[in-house]
C-alpha positions in Angstrom: -107.3 -6.0 -22.3 -107.7 -9.7 -21.6 -104.5 -11.7 -21.0 -103.9 -15.2 -22.2 -103.7 -17.6 -19.3 -103.6 -21.4 -18.9 -106.1 -22.5 -16.3 -105.8 -25.8 -14.3 -108.9 -25.6 -12.1 -110.9 -22.5 -13.0 -114.3 -23.6 -11.8 -113.1 -24.4 -8.3 -110.5 -21.6 -7.8 -110.8 -18.1 -9.1 -107.2 -17.3 -7.9 -104.3 -18.9 -9.7 -100.7 -19.6 -8.9 -98.4 -17.3 -10.7 -96.8 -20.3 -12.5 -100.1 -20.8 -14.3 -99.7 -17.7 -16.4 -98.9 -18.6 -20.0 -95.2 -18.0 -20.0 -95.1 -18.8 -23.7 -97.4 -15.9 -24.5 -95.3 -13.6 -22.3 -92.1 -14.7 -24.1 -93.8 -14.2 -27.5 -94.6 -10.6 -26.6 -91.1 -10.0 -25.4 -89.7 -11.5 -28.6 -92.1 -9.3 -30.6 -90.8 -6.2 -28.8 -87.2 -7.2 -29.7 -88.2 -7.7 -33.4 -89.8 -4.2 -33.4 -86.6 -2.7 -32.0 -84.6 -4.4 -34.8 -87.1 -3.3 -37.4 -86.9 0.3 -36.1 -83.1 0.3 -36.2 -83.2 -1.1 -39.8 -85.6 1.6 -41.1 -84.0 4.4 -39.1 -80.7 3.6 -40.9 -82.5 3.3 -44.2 -84.1 6.7 -43.6 -80.8 8.3 -43.0 -79.3 6.8 -46.1 -82.2 7.9 -48.3 -82.1 11.4 -46.9 -78.4 11.7 -47.8 -79.0 10.3 -51.3 -82.0 12.6 -51.8 -79.9 15.7 -50.9 -77.5 14.8 -53.8 -80.2 14.0 -56.3 -81.4 16.6 -58.9 -84.7 18.1 -57.6 -87.6 17.0 -59.8 -85.7 14.1 -61.4 -87.0 10.6 -61.6 -84.2 9.6 -59.2 -85.3 12.2 -56.7 -88.9 11.2 -57.0 -88.1 7.5 -56.5 -85.9 8.3 -53.5 -88.6 10.5 -52.0 -91.1 7.7 -52.4 -88.8 5.2 -50.6 -88.1 7.8 -47.9 -91.8 8.2 -47.3 -92.2 4.4 -47.0 -89.4 4.2 -44.5 -90.8 7.0 -42.4 -94.2 5.3 -42.6 -92.7 2.1 -41.2 -91.0 4.0 -38.4 -94.3 5.6 -37.4 -96.0 2.2 -37.5 -93.3 0.7 -35.3 -93.5 3.6 -32.9 -97.2 3.1 -32.5 -96.9 -0.6 -31.9 -94.1 -0.6 -29.4 -96.0 1.1 -26.5 -98.9 -1.3 -27.0 -96.7 -4.4 -26.9 -94.8 -3.0 -23.9 -98.1 -2.3 -22.1 -99.2 -5.9 -22.7 -96.0 -7.2 -21.2 -96.3 -4.8 -18.2 -99.9 -6.1 -17.6 -98.8 -9.7 -17.5 -95.8 -9.0 -15.3 -98.0 -6.9 -12.9 -100.6 -9.7 -12.8 -98.0 -12.3 -12.1 -96.6 -10.2 -9.3 -100.1 -9.7 -7.8 -100.9 -13.4 -8.0 -97.6 -14.2 -6.2 -98.4 -11.7 -3.5 -102.0 -13.0 -3.0 -100.8 -16.6 -3.2 -98.4 -15.9 -0.4 -100.8 -13.8 1.7 -101.6 -15.9 4.8 -103.3 -13.1 6.7 -106.7 -13.7 8.3 -108.8 -10.6 8.2 -111.0 -9.7 11.2 -113.7 -7.2 11.8 -111.1 -4.8 13.4 -108.4 -5.3 10.7 -109.6 -6.3 7.3 -106.1 -6.3 5.7 -105.6 -9.4 3.5 -106.9 -11.0 0.4 -110.7 -11.3 -0.5 -112.7 -12.7 -3.3 -116.2 -12.2 -4.5 -118.6 -15.1 -4.2 -120.1 -14.5 -7.6 -120.4 -17.2 -10.3 -119.2 -16.7 -13.8 -117.5 -13.4 -13.4 -115.9 -12.0 -10.3 -112.8 -10.5 -8.7 -110.0 -11.0 -6.2 -108.6 -8.2 -4.2 -105.8 -7.6 -1.8 -106.3 -4.7 0.6 -104.3 -2.9 3.3 -106.1 -1.1 6.1 -104.4 1.9 7.7 -106.8 3.4 10.2 -110.0 4.2 8.2 -108.1 4.3 4.8 -108.1 1.4 2.4 -105.7 0.8 -0.5 -104.8 -2.2 -2.5 -104.8 -4.1 -5.9 -107.0 -6.6 -7.5 -108.1 -8.3 -10.8 -111.2 -9.6 -12.5 -111.7 -13.2 -13.5 -114.3 -14.9 -15.8 -115.4 -18.4 -16.4 -113.8 -18.9 -19.8 -110.4 -18.7 -18.1 -109.5 -15.1 -18.6 -108.0 -12.8 -16.0 -107.9 -9.0 -16.7 -105.0 -6.7 -16.0 -104.7 -5.5 -12.3 -106.6 -2.5 -11.0 -105.9 -0.3 -8.1 -108.1 0.1 -5.0 -108.8 3.1 -2.8 -111.5 3.4 -0.1 -112.4 3.7 3.5 -113.7 1.5 6.3 -115.6 2.9 9.3 -118.2 1.5 11.6 -118.6 -1.7 9.6 -119.1 0.2 6.3 -116.6 -0.5 3.5 -116.4 1.8 0.5 -114.1 0.7 -2.4 -113.2 2.2 -5.8 -111.6 0.0 -8.4 -109.7 2.0 -10.9 -107.9 0.9 -14.0 -107.8 -2.6 -15.6 -110.4 -3.9 -17.9 -113.4 -1.8 -16.8 -114.0 1.9 -16.0 -113.9 2.9 -12.4 -116.1 0.7 -10.3 -117.5 1.9 -6.9 -118.7 -0.7 -4.4 -120.2 -0.4 -1.0 -120.4 -3.1 1.6 -121.5 -3.7 5.2 -119.6 -6.0 7.5 -121.4 -9.3 8.3 -120.6 -12.7 9.6 -121.8 -16.1 8.5 -121.2 -19.0 10.9 -118.6 -17.0 12.7 -116.6 -16.2 9.5 -116.1 -12.5 8.5 -117.6 -11.3 5.2 -119.0 -8.1 3.6 -122.3 -7.9 1.8 -123.7 -5.3 -0.6 -127.1 -4.5 0.9 -128.3 -2.8 -2.3 -127.3 -5.5 -4.7 -130.2 -7.6 -6.2 -128.0 -10.7 -6.0 -126.7 -9.9 -2.4 -123.1 -9.7 -3.6 -120.6 -10.7 -1.0 -116.8 -10.7 -0.6 -115.2 -13.3 1.6 -111.6 -13.6 2.8 -109.3 -16.1 1.1 -108.2 -17.0 4.7 -110.4 -16.5 7.7 -110.5 -17.3 11.4 -113.4 -19.5 12.5 -114.9 -18.1 15.7 -115.9 -20.5 18.3 
């Protein structure tokens, strides 16, 4: 689900500082969660009181029917709140996770090399792309990332698993906005700078490091 973000320089930089996340939107969702908690407490108390009154009412009487109707309404509100709370909490968790990821990437000064590709990378696509932070352990790759788009929207973070061997990089993006995405790249260099390219892509998709060592 897209998250609301305030963007200062989207066209130039697909990676944002964590401070650019719309804190007002985050606080609104947290306030909404508190309001749902209060609403649930209110209707849970009301439900208990109505149950007690209904037990004392004469079965089949107008009073019993009226109490039963109110009880059903209170129970309906409880179900509605219980359905909304996980969705609001998930939204909050997404923003917090994205904020943490942006902080990590923003502070990541590592410079990937052909031998060790650990660090932060970005796609060189225009309009829609992604930023990833990966860790290499032998041939195994793991990490996190997020998608970005030109209107100024970042999606919730996704997890990364994969492998790197003999210059071939295989990645699987799982979770976040899209279904699992599998991507395959071959190591290449351009003017001495490391990069990966998808040899099967019609648009010659590349990923390049956020920081790189210029070879001489």
